[in-house]
C-alpha positions in Angstrom: -21.6 -24.7 -19.5 -25.2 -24.4 -20.6 -26.2 -22.8 -23.9 -27.5 -19.8 -22.1 -24.3 -19.4 -20.1 -22.3 -19.7 -23.4 -24.5 -17.0 -24.9 -23.9 -14.6 -22.0 -20.2 -15.4 -22.1 -20.0 -14.6 -25.8 -21.9 -11.3 -25.4 -19.6 -10.2 -22.5 -16.5 -11.4 -24.4 -17.4 -9.6 -27.6 -18.3 -6.4 -26.0 -15.3 -6.2 -23.7 -13.1 -6.9 -26.7 -14.0 -3.5 -28.0 -13.7 -1.8 -24.6 -17.3 -1.8 -23.5 -19.0 -3.3 -20.5 -22.5 -4.6 -21.2 -25.1 -3.2 -18.9 -27.9 -5.4 -17.5 -30.4 -3.7 -19.8 -28.2 -4.7 -22.8 -27.9 -8.2 -21.6 -31.6 -8.5 -21.1 -32.3 -7.2 -24.6 -29.7 -9.4 -26.3 -30.7 -12.6 -24.4 -34.4 -12.1 -23.9 -34.1 -13.3 -20.3 -34.8 -11.7 -17.0 -32.3 -10.2 -14.6 -32.2 -13.2 -12.2 -31.5 -15.7 -15.0 -28.6 -13.5 -16.2 -27.2 -13.1 -12.7 -27.3 -16.9 -12.2 -25.5 -17.5 -15.5 -22.8 -14.9 -14.6 -22.4 -16.4 -11.1 -22.0 -19.9 -12.6 -19.4 -18.6 -15.1 -17.5 -16.9 -12.3 -17.6 -20.1 -10.3 -16.2 -22.0 -13.2 -13.5 -19.3 -13.5 -14.6 -18.4 -17.0 -15.2 -14.8 -16.0 -13.7 -12.6 -13.3 -14.5 -9.0 -12.3 -11.6 -6.7 -11.8 -12.7 -4.3 -9.1 -9.9 -1.7 -9.7 -10.4 -1.5 -13.5 -14.2 -2.1 -13.2 -13.9 -4.5 -16.2 -14.3 -8.2 -17.0 -11.2 -10.4 -17.1 -11.7 -13.2 -19.6 
């Protein structure tokens, strides 16, 4: 896991812990990166099974 992936993971983890899903705009503001870099990091985290998207609940599973 790269430093950027770890940062994205921690943001998603901390926000979902309090019942909020971070939007792309929030992730862009908190990381300072563009949308494509964030999408790539999330895809890698999902590939490594660190994150999973629950389609029914529309929430992250960590």
